[in-house]
TORDOSE-565094 format. One line per field, with one value per residue: residue number from 1; residue in one letter; chain; y, x, z of N, C-alpha, C in turn. Coordinates in Angstrom, 2 decimals. Each point is the difference from the previous one (the first is absolute). Example, Ala and Ser with C-alpha at 12.3 -4.5 7.8 and 13.67 -1.06 7.14 Angstrom:
<pts>
pos: [1 / 2]
code: [a / s]
unit: [A / A]
n_c2: [-5.69 / 1.05]
n_c1: [13.19 / -0.35]
n_c3: [7.80 / -0.72]
ca_c2: [1.19 / 1.19]
ca_c1: [-0.89 / 0.82]
ca_c3: [0.00 / 0.06]
c_c2: [1.20 / 1.09]
c_c1: [0.90 / -0.77]
c_c3: [0.00 / 0.73]
</pts>
This chain:
<pts>
pos: [1 / 2 / 3 / 4 / 5 / 6 / 7 / 8 / 9 / 10 / 11 / 12 / 13 / 14 / 15 / 16 / 17 / 18 / 19 / 20 / 21 / 22 / 23 / 24 / 25 / 26 / 27 / 28 / 29 / 30 / 31 / 32 / 33 / 34 / 35 / 36 / 37 / 38 / 39 / 40 / 41 / 42 / 43 / 44 / 45 / 46 / 47 / 48 / 49 / 50 / 51 / 52 / 53 / 54 / 55 / 56 / 57 / 58 / 59 / 60 / 61 / 62 / 63 / 64 / 65 / 66 / 67 / 68 / 69 / 70 / 71 / 72 / 73 / 74 / 75 / 76 / 77 / 78 / 79 / 80 / 81 / 82 / 83 / 84 / 85 / 86 / 87 / 88 / 89 / 90 / 91 / 92 / 93 / 94 / 95 / 96 / 97 / 98 / 99 / 100 / 101 / 102 / 103 / 104 / 105 / 106 / 107 / 108 / 109 / 110 / 111 / 112 / 113 / 114 / 115 / 116 / 117 / 118 / 119 / 120 / 121 / 122 / 123 / 124 / 125 / 126 / 127 / 128 / 129 / 130 / 131 / 132 / 133 / 134 / 135 / 136 / 137 / 138 / 139 / 140 / 141 / 142 / 143 / 144 / 145 / 146 / 147 / 148 / 149 / 150 / 151 / 152 / 153 / 154 / 155 / 156 / 157 / 158 / 159 / 160 / 161 / 162 / 163 / 164 / 165 / 166 / 167 / 168 / 169 / 170 / 171 / 172 / 173 / 174 / 175 / 176 / 177 / 178 / 179 / 180 / 181 / 182 / 183 / 184 / 185 / 186 / 187 / 188 / 189 / 190 / 191 / 192 / 193 / 194 / 195 / 196 / 197 / 198 / 199 / 200 / 201 / 202 / 203 / 204]
code: [m / r / r / a / i / k / p / l / l / f / i / a / a / l / s / p / v / a / w / l / a / w / g / v / q / q / g / t / l / g / a / n / p / a / e / t / i / q / l / q / t / g / r / w / a / l / k / f / l / l / i / t / l / a / v / t / p / v / r / r / l / t / g / w / n / v / v / i / q / y / r / r / m / l / g / l / f / a / f / f / y / a / s / l / h / f / t / s / y / i / v / l / d / q / f / f / d / w / s / a / i / l / r / d / i / p / k / r / p / f / i / l / m / g / t / l / a / f / l / l / l / v / p / l / a / i / t / s / t / k / g / w / i / r / r / l / g / r / r / w / q / s / l / h / r / l / i / y / i / a / a / c / c / a / i / v / h / f / t / w / k / v / k / v / i / a / g / d / p / v / i / y / a / a / i / l / a / a / l / l / g / f / r / a / i / w / y / l / r / k / r / v / e / r / p / g / r / t / v / p / q / s / a / a]
unit: [A / A / A / A / A / A / A / A / A / A / A / A / A / A / A / A / A / A / A / A / A / A / A / A / A / A / A / A / A / A / A / A / A / A / A / A / A / A / A / A / A / A / A / A / A / A / A / A / A / A / A / A / A / A / A / A / A / A / A / A / A / A / A / A / A / A / A / A / A / A / A / A / A / A / A / A / A / A / A / A / A / A / A / A / A / A / A / A / A / A / A / A / A / A / A / A / A / A / A / A / A / A / A / A / A / A / A / A / A / A / A / A / A / A / A / A / A / A / A / A / A / A / A / A / A / A / A / A / A / A / A / A / A / A / A / A / A / A / A / A / A / A / A / A / A / A / A / A / A / A / A / A / A / A / A / A / A / A / A / A / A / A / A / A / A / A / A / A / A / A / A / A / A / A / A / A / A / A / A / A / A / A / A / A / A / A / A / A / A / A / A / A / A / A / A / A / A / A / A / A / A / A / A / A]
n_c2: [-87.12 / -0.11 / -1.55 / -0.20 / 0.45 / 0.08 / -1.33 / 0.24 / 1.34 / -0.72 / -0.84 / -0.56 / -0.24 / -0.64 / 0.41 / 0.75 / -0.09 / -1.10 / 0.60 / 0.95 / -1.17 / -0.41 / 1.67 / 0.25 / -1.47 / -0.04 / 1.30 / -0.19 / 0.23 / -0.25 / 1.61 / -0.27 / -1.16 / 0.86 / 0.51 / -0.25 / -0.22 / 1.22 / 0.05 / -0.99 / -0.53 / 1.43 / -0.80 / -1.26 / 0.71 / 1.29 / -1.03 / -0.35 / 1.13 / 0.12 / -1.36 / 0.28 / 1.29 / -0.47 / -0.92 / 0.91 / 0.74 / -1.13 / 0.11 / 1.03 / 0.31 / -0.82 / 0.47 / -0.21 / -0.63 / -1.29 / 1.36 / -0.27 / -1.83 / 1.00 / 0.42 / -0.34 / -1.19 / 0.81 / 0.28 / -1.93 / -0.15 / 1.04 / -1.08 / -0.51 / 0.77 / 0.28 / -0.12 / -0.63 / 0.96 / 0.57 / -0.96 / -0.33 / 0.27 / -0.72 / -1.28 / 0.06 / 0.62 / -0.45 / -1.40 / 0.20 / 0.93 / 0.15 / 0.86 / -0.33 / -1.12 / -0.62 / 0.94 / -1.66 / -1.94 / 0.43 / -0.35 / -1.61 / 0.80 / 0.00 / 0.02 / 1.17 / 0.52 / -1.04 / 0.70 / 1.41 / -0.38 / 0.18 / 1.53 / 0.47 / -0.25 / 0.97 / 1.28 / -0.01 / 0.06 / 0.66 / 1.04 / -1.03 / -1.01 / -1.07 / 0.62 / 1.00 / -1.20 / -0.76 / 0.41 / 0.25 / -1.09 / 0.74 / 0.65 / -1.24 / -0.07 / 0.84 / -0.85 / -1.13 / 1.15 / -0.29 / -1.70 / 1.19 / 0.24 / -0.87 / -0.89 / 1.01 / -0.44 / -1.57 / -0.15 / 1.19 / -0.71 / -1.44 / 0.89 / 1.01 / -1.16 / -0.42 / 0.33 / -1.15 / 1.05 / -1.24 / -0.25 / -0.85 / 0.17 / 0.04 / -0.86 / 0.13 / 0.92 / -0.29 / -0.99 / 0.50 / 0.57 / -0.96 / -0.57 / 0.89 / 0.25 / -1.58 / 0.75 / 0.75 / -0.80 / -0.89 / 0.72 / 1.41 / -0.48 / -0.45 / 1.57 / 0.35 / -1.53 / 0.57 / 1.57 / -0.25 / -0.46 / 0.89 / 0.54 / 0.11 / -0.76 / 0.05 / 0.50 / -1.42]
n_c1: [173.15 / 1.20 / 0.58 / -1.46 / 0.38 / 1.25 / -0.41 / -0.41 / 1.26 / 0.61 / -0.86 / 0.20 / 1.28 / 0.38 / -0.72 / 0.92 / 1.28 / -0.31 / 0.10 / 0.67 / 1.16 / -0.25 / 0.26 / 1.98 / -0.04 / -0.42 / 0.93 / 1.02 / 0.64 / -1.49 / -0.59 / 1.14 / -0.07 / 0.37 / -0.63 / -0.75 / 0.55 / -0.21 / -0.99 / -0.86 / 0.39 / -0.29 / -1.16 / -0.31 / 0.31 / -0.97 / -1.57 / 0.70 / -0.15 / -1.02 / -0.76 / 0.63 / -0.68 / -0.97 / 0.81 / 0.75 / -0.81 / -0.82 / 1.33 / 0.21 / -0.92 / -0.03 / 1.50 / -0.23 / 1.45 / -0.18 / -0.52 / 1.24 / -0.27 / -1.29 / 1.05 / 1.55 / -0.56 / -0.10 / 1.74 / 1.00 / -0.62 / 0.72 / 0.71 / 0.06 / -0.36 / 1.11 / 0.13 / -0.40 / 0.33 / 1.23 / 0.61 / -0.71 / 0.62 / 0.89 / -0.60 / -0.52 / 0.45 / 1.89 / -0.06 / 1.47 / -0.54 / 1.86 / -0.25 / -1.39 / 0.93 / 0.67 / -1.23 / -0.43 / 1.09 / 0.29 / -1.36 / 0.07 / 0.16 / -1.56 / -0.05 / -0.01 / -0.54 / -1.11 / 0.76 / 0.14 / -1.81 / -0.34 / 0.54 / 0.23 / -1.20 / 0.64 / 1.15 / -0.67 / -0.92 / 0.87 / 0.07 / -2.10 / 0.86 / 0.41 / 0.05 / -0.66 / -0.23 / 0.33 / -0.42 / -1.22 / -0.21 / 0.83 / -0.02 / -0.30 / -0.03 / 0.39 / 0.29 / -0.56 / 0.24 / 0.74 / -0.12 / 0.86 / 0.91 / 0.06 / 0.28 / 0.88 / 0.15 / -0.73 / 0.33 / 1.03 / 0.34 / -0.71 / 0.56 / 0.65 / 0.56 / -0.43 / 1.11 / 0.70 / 0.28 / -0.61 / -0.55 / 0.10 / 0.22 / -0.60 / -0.98 / -0.03 / 0.16 / -1.09 / -0.44 / 0.01 / -0.70 / -0.36 / -0.44 / 0.02 / -0.66 / -0.59 / 0.24 / 0.36 / -0.50 / -0.53 / 0.24 / -1.47 / -1.01 / 0.42 / 0.14 / -0.93 / -0.39 / 0.34 / -0.12 / -0.91 / -0.71 / 0.04 / -0.32 / 1.34 / -0.09 / 1.27 / -0.46 / -0.91]
n_c3: [46.59 / 0.11 / -0.77 / 0.59 / 0.94 / -0.70 / -0.25 / 1.59 / 0.36 / -0.88 / 0.03 / 1.80 / -0.84 / -0.86 / 0.54 / 0.21 / -0.55 / 0.38 / 0.80 / -0.53 / 0.18 / 1.05 / 0.41 / -0.62 / 0.16 / 1.19 / -0.55 / 0.55 / -0.96 / -0.39 / 0.15 / 0.92 / -0.56 / -0.82 / 0.06 / -0.08 / -0.95 / -0.46 / 0.81 / -0.28 / -0.98 / -0.28 / 0.60 / -1.04 / -0.63 / 0.70 / 0.26 / -0.56 / -0.36 / -0.02 / -0.50 / -0.99 / 0.32 / 0.13 / -1.33 / 0.30 / 0.41 / -0.17 / -0.98 / 0.17 / -0.50 / -0.66 / -0.50 / -0.69 / 0.15 / -0.04 / 0.38 / 0.41 / -0.35 / -0.01 / 0.85 / -0.73 / 0.37 / 1.50 / -0.32 / -0.68 / 0.44 / 0.81 / -0.10 / 0.34 / 1.20 / 0.65 / -0.30 / 0.26 / 0.86 / -0.33 / 0.01 / 1.43 / 0.87 / 0.01 / -0.43 / 1.37 / -0.28 / -0.37 / -0.36 / 0.19 / 0.52 / -0.93 / -0.81 / 0.07 / 0.10 / -1.05 / -0.67 / 0.65 / -0.42 / -1.13 / -0.71 / 0.00 / 0.98 / 0.39 / -1.68 / -0.06 / 1.22 / -0.77 / -1.04 / 0.62 / 1.20 / -1.08 / -0.67 / 1.04 / 0.10 / -1.37 / 0.55 / 1.08 / -1.23 / -0.83 / 1.38 / 0.06 / -0.32 / 0.19 / -1.18 / 0.16 / 1.12 / -0.60 / -0.95 / 0.50 / 0.34 / 0.80 / -0.51 / 0.04 / 0.78 / -0.42 / -1.15 / 0.50 / 0.34 / -0.90 / 0.81 / 1.01 / -1.78 / -0.86 / 1.38 / -0.21 / -1.04 / 0.59 / 1.92 / -0.32 / -0.37 / 1.24 / 1.15 / -0.92 / -0.98 / 2.03 / 0.16 / 0.64 / 1.17 / -0.72 / 0.92 / -0.58 / -0.72 / 1.22 / -0.18 / -2.08 / -0.11 / 0.95 / -1.29 / -0.76 / 0.02 / 0.27 / -0.51 / 0.07 / 1.09 / 0.21 / -0.81 / -0.58 / 1.02 / -1.04 / -0.80 / 0.26 / 0.30 / -1.30 / -0.74 / 0.84 / 0.03 / -1.56 / 0.57 / 0.72 / -1.44 / -0.89 / 0.84 / -0.30 / 1.02 / -0.62 / -0.80 / 0.83]
ca_c2: [1.35 / 1.19 / -0.04 / -0.03 / 1.49 / 0.93 / 0.18 / 0.12 / 1.48 / 0.24 / -0.66 / 1.39 / 1.68 / 0.00 / -0.09 / 1.35 / -0.35 / -0.99 / 0.42 / 1.45 / -0.87 / -0.91 / 0.92 / 0.33 / -0.57 / 0.54 / 1.57 / 0.13 / 1.71 / 1.66 / 0.69 / 0.99 / -0.80 / 1.05 / 0.73 / -1.66 / -0.84 / 0.76 / 0.54 / -1.39 / 0.52 / 0.65 / -0.42 / -0.53 / 0.51 / 0.27 / -0.92 / -0.93 / 0.80 / 0.18 / -1.36 / -0.23 / 0.87 / -1.09 / -1.50 / 0.15 / 0.52 / -1.22 / -0.88 / 0.38 / 0.16 / -1.62 / -0.70 / -1.32 / 0.17 / -0.76 / 1.41 / 0.53 / -0.38 / 0.06 / 1.30 / -0.08 / 0.46 / 0.91 / 1.12 / -0.06 / -0.33 / 1.42 / 0.88 / -0.70 / 0.62 / 1.39 / -0.48 / 0.13 / 1.03 / 0.71 / -0.89 / 0.67 / 1.70 / 0.31 / -0.60 / 0.27 / 1.06 / 0.95 / -0.30 / 0.05 / 1.47 / -0.46 / 1.48 / 0.63 / -0.17 / 1.52 / 0.92 / -0.08 / 0.59 / 2.10 / 1.08 / -0.47 / -0.17 / -1.69 / -0.80 / 0.33 / -0.91 / -1.28 / -0.27 / 0.25 / -1.03 / -1.46 / -0.41 / -0.49 / -1.03 / -1.16 / -0.56 / -0.69 / -1.28 / -0.27 / -0.32 / -0.53 / -1.36 / 0.00 / -0.37 / 1.47 / 0.62 / -0.42 / 0.87 / 1.29 / 0.56 / 0.64 / 0.65 / -0.71 / 0.04 / 1.11 / 0.58 / -0.17 / 1.48 / 1.09 / -0.39 / 0.72 / 1.04 / -1.20 / 0.10 / 1.34 / 0.66 / -0.63 / 0.82 / 1.10 / -0.41 / -0.47 / 0.89 / 0.73 / -0.63 / -0.23 / 1.55 / 0.14 / -0.24 / -0.47 / -1.43 / -1.05 / 1.71 / 0.45 / -1.04 / -0.40 / 1.34 / -0.16 / -0.96 / 0.28 / 1.10 / -1.23 / -1.59 / 0.78 / 0.38 / -0.99 / -0.82 / 1.34 / 0.10 / -1.05 / 1.23 / 0.69 / -1.04 / -0.58 / 1.11 / 0.33 / -1.34 / -0.18 / 0.06 / -0.65 / -1.75 / -0.24 / 0.19 / -1.27 / -0.54 / 0.47 / 1.94 / 0.95]
ca_c1: [-0.36 / 0.49 / -0.31 / -1.19 / -0.07 / 0.42 / -0.72 / -0.64 / -0.54 / 0.09 / -1.45 / -1.21 / 0.49 / -1.14 / -1.91 / -0.68 / 0.05 / -0.69 / -2.25 / 0.00 / -0.06 / -1.33 / -1.16 / -0.71 / -0.44 / -1.43 / -0.62 / -0.17 / 1.05 / -0.68 / -0.01 / 1.56 / 1.09 / 1.87 / -0.05 / -0.25 / 1.66 / 1.07 / -0.56 / 0.42 / 1.76 / 0.99 / -0.57 / 0.65 / 1.78 / 0.45 / -0.15 / 0.78 / 1.52 / 0.11 / 0.31 / 1.53 / 1.02 / -0.15 / 0.69 / 1.03 / -0.84 / -0.85 / 0.58 / 0.45 / -0.77 / -0.24 / 0.85 / -0.77 / 0.57 / -0.85 / -0.79 / 1.22 / 0.01 / -0.79 / -0.02 / 0.25 / -1.43 / -1.33 / 0.33 / -0.30 / -1.60 / 0.14 / 0.44 / -0.82 / -1.57 / 0.07 / -0.08 / -1.72 / -0.82 / 0.49 / -0.82 / -1.85 / 0.36 / 0.57 / -0.81 / -1.52 / -0.46 / 0.55 / -0.41 / 0.50 / 0.19 / 1.00 / -0.04 / -0.94 / 0.20 / 0.92 / -0.30 / -1.27 / 0.81 / 0.64 / -0.91 / -0.23 / 0.94 / 0.41 / 0.81 / 1.83 / 0.56 / 0.18 / 0.63 / 0.77 / -0.12 / 0.10 / 1.69 / 0.70 / 0.01 / 0.33 / 1.18 / -0.01 / -0.36 / 1.01 / 1.42 / -0.17 / 0.30 / 0.76 / 1.00 / -0.04 / 0.17 / 1.50 / 0.34 / 0.21 / 0.49 / -0.73 / -0.53 / -1.37 / -0.82 / 0.65 / -0.78 / -0.93 / -0.51 / -1.25 / -1.49 / -0.65 / -0.70 / -1.14 / -1.14 / -0.61 / -0.19 / -1.16 / -1.41 / -0.51 / -0.32 / -1.16 / -0.76 / -0.12 / -1.67 / -0.90 / -0.19 / -0.59 / 1.02 / -0.61 / -0.24 / 1.74 / 1.13 / 1.02 / 0.11 / 1.51 / 0.93 / 0.46 / 1.11 / 1.80 / 0.74 / 0.13 / 0.75 / 1.34 / -0.09 / 0.73 / 1.16 / 0.20 / -0.27 / 1.31 / 1.44 / 1.06 / 0.13 / 1.09 / 1.06 / 0.34 / 0.52 / 1.00 / 1.23 / 0.27 / 0.70 / 1.95 / 0.95 / 0.11 / -0.09 / 1.31 / -0.32 / -0.40]
ca_c3: [-0.50 / -0.16 / -0.77 / -0.23 / -0.11 / -1.25 / -0.97 / 0.38 / 0.03 / -1.54 / -0.30 / 0.49 / -0.83 / -1.31 / -0.08 / -0.02 / -2.07 / -0.04 / 0.48 / -0.76 / -1.41 / 0.01 / 0.13 / -1.13 / -0.47 / 0.13 / -0.43 / 1.72 / 0.87 / 0.32 / -1.42 / -0.58 / 0.49 / -0.14 / 1.47 / 1.54 / -0.14 / 0.45 / 1.39 / 0.37 / 0.00 / 0.44 / 1.96 / 0.39 / -0.06 / 1.14 / 1.27 / -0.07 / -0.01 / 2.22 / 0.44 / -0.66 / 1.00 / 1.03 / 0.83 / 0.66 / 1.26 / 0.08 / 0.61 / 1.19 / 1.28 / 0.31 / -0.74 / -1.24 / -0.67 / -0.82 / -0.69 / -1.51 / -1.12 / -0.42 / -0.91 / -1.16 / -0.78 / 0.28 / -0.66 / -1.52 / -0.13 / 0.00 / -2.06 / -1.27 / 0.20 / -0.74 / -1.86 / -0.70 / -0.05 / -0.64 / -1.97 / -0.47 / -0.28 / -1.58 / -0.36 / 0.48 / 0.33 / -1.10 / -0.78 / 0.01 / -0.41 / 1.05 / -0.64 / 0.74 / 1.36 / 1.07 / 0.53 / 0.90 / 1.44 / 0.60 / -0.65 / 1.22 / 0.68 / 0.63 / -1.20 / 0.40 / 0.82 / -0.06 / -0.45 / 1.11 / 0.61 / -0.83 / -0.17 / 0.91 / 0.01 / -1.51 / -0.05 / 1.71 / -0.61 / -0.96 / 0.91 / 1.07 / -0.25 / 0.51 / -0.52 / 0.12 / 1.14 / 0.04 / -1.04 / 0.36 / 0.67 / 1.11 / -1.39 / -0.56 / 1.37 / -0.08 / -1.63 / 0.01 / 0.94 / -0.97 / -0.15 / 1.46 / -0.61 / -0.41 / 0.39 / 0.69 / -1.17 / -0.31 / 0.05 / -0.51 / -0.99 / 0.46 / 0.96 / -0.74 / -0.43 / 0.02 / 0.52 / 1.40 / 0.91 / 1.32 / -0.62 / 0.13 / -0.18 / 1.34 / 0.57 / -0.37 / 0.09 / 1.13 / 0.50 / -0.53 / 1.14 / 1.17 / -0.27 / -1.08 / 1.20 / 0.60 / -0.49 / 0.68 / 0.66 / 0.05 / -0.70 / 1.25 / 1.04 / -0.18 / 0.06 / 1.61 / 0.28 / -0.31 / 0.73 / 1.40 / 0.13 / -0.53 / 0.96 / 0.49 / 1.15 / 0.79 / -0.11 / 1.49]
c_c2: [1.45 / 0.56 / 0.25 / 1.94 / 0.61 / -0.59 / 0.39 / 1.29 / -0.11 / 0.16 / 1.87 / 1.56 / -0.18 / -0.44 / 1.30 / 0.24 / -0.86 / 0.72 / 0.60 / -0.91 / -0.49 / 0.84 / 0.27 / -0.93 / -0.53 / 1.08 / 0.08 / 1.53 / 1.25 / 0.32 / 0.24 / -1.17 / 0.15 / 0.83 / -1.24 / -0.73 / 1.20 / 0.21 / -1.47 / -0.26 / 0.92 / 0.14 / -0.86 / 0.09 / 0.24 / -0.58 / -1.10 / 0.92 / 0.05 / -0.80 / -0.24 / 0.72 / -0.28 / -1.02 / 0.85 / 0.31 / -0.99 / -1.04 / 0.64 / -0.10 / -1.26 / -1.29 / -0.95 / 0.62 / -0.33 / 0.91 / 0.48 / 0.05 / -0.04 / 1.84 / 0.21 / -0.31 / 0.33 / 1.30 / 0.38 / 0.16 / 1.60 / 0.52 / -0.84 / 0.36 / 1.52 / -0.41 / -0.64 / 0.88 / 1.02 / -0.63 / 0.52 / 1.39 / 0.53 / -1.06 / 0.30 / 1.94 / 0.99 / -0.93 / -0.39 / 1.35 / 0.83 / 1.81 / -0.15 / -0.64 / 1.28 / 1.42 / 0.06 / 0.64 / 1.20 / 0.53 / -0.27 / -0.50 / -1.92 / -0.75 / 0.02 / -0.79 / -1.25 / -0.28 / -0.81 / -1.20 / -1.64 / 0.03 / -0.22 / -1.81 / -1.59 / -0.65 / -0.70 / -1.78 / -0.63 / -1.42 / -0.67 / -0.87 / -0.14 / 0.04 / 1.50 / 0.46 / -0.21 / 0.92 / 1.79 / -0.15 / 0.66 / 1.25 / -0.59 / 0.94 / 1.95 / 0.24 / -0.71 / 0.30 / 0.61 / -0.22 / 0.78 / 1.51 / -0.23 / 0.30 / 1.30 / 0.89 / -0.84 / 1.08 / 0.82 / -0.11 / -0.37 / 1.66 / 0.73 / -0.47 / 0.06 / 1.79 / 0.31 / -0.34 / -0.85 / -2.30 / -0.80 / 1.26 / -0.02 / -0.82 / -1.07 / 0.67 / -0.30 / -1.40 / 0.47 / 0.97 / -0.91 / -0.24 / 1.40 / 0.68 / -0.93 / -0.01 / 1.52 / 0.09 / -1.43 / -0.20 / 0.36 / -1.07 / -1.04 / 0.79 / 0.13 / -1.14 / -0.34 / -0.07 / -0.98 / -1.13 / 0.14 / 0.63 / -1.46 / -0.43 / 0.39 / 1.19 / 0.87 / -0.52]
c_c1: [0.70 / -0.04 / -1.09 / -0.27 / 0.31 / -0.81 / -2.14 / 0.09 / 0.11 / -1.34 / -0.59 / 0.54 / -0.96 / -1.09 / -0.43 / 0.14 / -1.34 / -1.44 / 0.32 / -0.36 / -1.91 / -0.99 / -0.13 / -0.52 / -1.78 / -0.94 / -0.85 / 0.99 / -1.02 / 0.19 / 0.90 / 0.94 / 1.04 / 0.12 / 0.40 / 1.16 / 1.09 / 0.32 / 0.64 / 1.59 / 0.48 / -0.14 / 1.60 / 1.29 / 0.36 / 0.05 / 1.48 / 1.30 / 0.03 / 0.08 / 1.71 / 0.67 / -0.69 / 0.69 / 0.75 / -0.30 / -0.12 / 1.06 / 1.28 / -1.22 / -0.63 / 0.62 / -0.54 / 0.91 / -0.45 / -0.64 / 0.67 / 0.22 / -0.87 / -0.20 / -0.28 / -1.42 / -0.93 / 0.29 / -0.67 / -1.71 / -0.92 / 0.40 / -0.87 / -1.69 / 0.49 / 0.54 / -0.96 / -0.83 / 0.29 / -0.28 / -1.25 / -0.27 / 0.54 / -0.97 / -1.48 / -0.13 / 0.65 / -0.19 / 1.31 / 0.91 / 0.91 / 0.01 / -0.83 / 0.35 / 1.58 / -0.75 / -0.48 / 0.80 / 0.45 / -0.96 / -1.41 / 0.58 / -0.29 / 0.29 / 1.89 / -0.09 / -0.21 / 0.87 / 1.70 / 0.76 / 0.58 / 1.55 / 0.24 / 0.09 / 0.56 / 1.07 / -0.22 / -0.59 / 1.18 / 1.09 / -0.03 / 0.78 / 1.12 / 1.85 / 0.29 / 0.33 / 1.49 / 0.65 / 0.25 / 0.88 / -0.85 / -0.77 / -1.46 / -0.47 / -0.02 / -1.67 / -1.48 / -0.52 / -1.09 / -1.42 / -0.86 / -0.56 / -0.69 / -1.58 / -0.64 / -0.28 / -1.15 / -0.87 / -0.35 / -0.96 / -1.11 / -0.99 / -0.11 / -1.26 / -1.00 / -0.93 / -1.33 / 0.93 / -0.92 / -0.16 / 1.07 / 1.11 / 0.18 / 0.25 / 1.67 / 0.82 / 0.48 / 0.25 / 1.56 / 0.41 / 0.28 / 1.37 / 1.88 / 0.13 / 0.83 / 1.65 / 0.57 / 0.35 / 1.25 / 1.16 / 0.87 / 0.30 / 1.73 / 0.81 / 0.17 / 0.73 / 1.61 / 1.57 / 0.16 / 0.49 / 1.47 / 0.76 / 0.83 / -0.02 / 1.32 / 0.20 / -0.31 / 1.11]
c_c3: [0.13 / -2.04 / -0.89 / -0.47 / -0.77 / -1.21 / -0.23 / 0.02 / -1.62 / -0.54 / 0.42 / -0.09 / -1.19 / 0.48 / -0.59 / -1.62 / -0.17 / -0.06 / -0.97 / -1.83 / -0.01 / -0.10 / -1.53 / -1.49 / 0.77 / 0.09 / 1.91 / 0.17 / -0.15 / -1.41 / -0.59 / 0.25 / -0.08 / 1.26 / 1.37 / -0.65 / 0.55 / 1.02 / 1.03 / -0.24 / 1.16 / 1.54 / 0.18 / -0.06 / 0.97 / 1.11 / -0.52 / 0.26 / 2.28 / 0.18 / 0.24 / 1.27 / 1.28 / 0.92 / 0.70 / 1.26 / 0.27 / 0.83 / 0.97 / 1.45 / 0.34 / 0.24 / -0.66 / -1.25 / -1.77 / -1.10 / -0.92 / -0.87 / -0.87 / -0.55 / -1.50 / -0.88 / -0.02 / -0.92 / -1.16 / -0.20 / 0.39 / -1.37 / -0.65 / -0.18 / -1.02 / -1.46 / -0.16 / 0.45 / -1.02 / -1.32 / -0.38 / -0.49 / -1.77 / -0.66 / -0.34 / 0.41 / -1.25 / -1.50 / -0.82 / -0.92 / 0.79 / 0.19 / 1.33 / 1.65 / 0.39 / -0.19 / 1.10 / 1.47 / 1.02 / 0.62 / 2.19 / 1.07 / 0.89 / -0.72 / 0.33 / 1.31 / 0.06 / -0.87 / 0.42 / 0.42 / -0.85 / -0.37 / 1.18 / 0.49 / -0.99 / 1.04 / 0.97 / -0.71 / -0.50 / 0.51 / 1.37 / -0.43 / 1.18 / -0.71 / -0.32 / 1.23 / 0.35 / -0.94 / 0.92 / 2.42 / 1.08 / -1.15 / 0.06 / 1.41 / -0.18 / -1.05 / 0.92 / 1.57 / -1.17 / 0.06 / 0.83 / -0.94 / -0.47 / 0.58 / 0.38 / -1.03 / -0.80 / 0.61 / -0.41 / -1.59 / -0.31 / -0.06 / -1.26 / -1.05 / 0.00 / 0.56 / 1.66 / 0.92 / 1.39 / -0.52 / -0.67 / -0.53 / 1.21 / 0.71 / 0.07 / 0.88 / 1.64 / 0.56 / -0.84 / 1.22 / 1.10 / -0.63 / -0.60 / 1.93 / 0.55 / -0.96 / 0.66 / 1.85 / 0.76 / -0.27 / 1.27 / 1.26 / -0.10 / 0.17 / 1.70 / 0.31 / -0.61 / 0.67 / 1.21 / -0.08 / -1.09 / 1.25 / 0.88 / 1.06 / 0.88 / -0.03 / 1.41 / 1.03]
</pts>
């Protein structure tokens, strides 16, 4: 059963982009297909970021250690959809006009924040292999904490883009706050418990 989960999860993770490709072919993406593609790929990048961040809390709360083996794949799908989102902006919005892109990024804050979120994900995707984990050692975990900053930037990017502090932006922000809050509480709890565990029994 466990062997079947990863292929099924992989197929499910590809279904949004398959739906977009089908919509392009059938002409069912609305009056502005380019905007639909940008919006949907951005939403799914954010969703996969939150799902990736949810893996550790789920494992700690439920004891289902098996879920940890799917975290890397989920994180890579977050980067995949973020790449599609960024590429759609370059291709469908700016038509490869690099000078216009360089002027546009600092001019519009939501694009600047989205670009920052994407750039933060690049080193995480590159170093997601086992080889890089061995090379970086303890530094790997410190580097991959950038996902917290990337997720925050993505939330701000989405909120500034839609210009409405209600609905989905608020829901995504609340989920991220809950996930980060869980990590903060877990960290503080471990800090409090650690001194008691490290005192030798003979010292008493």
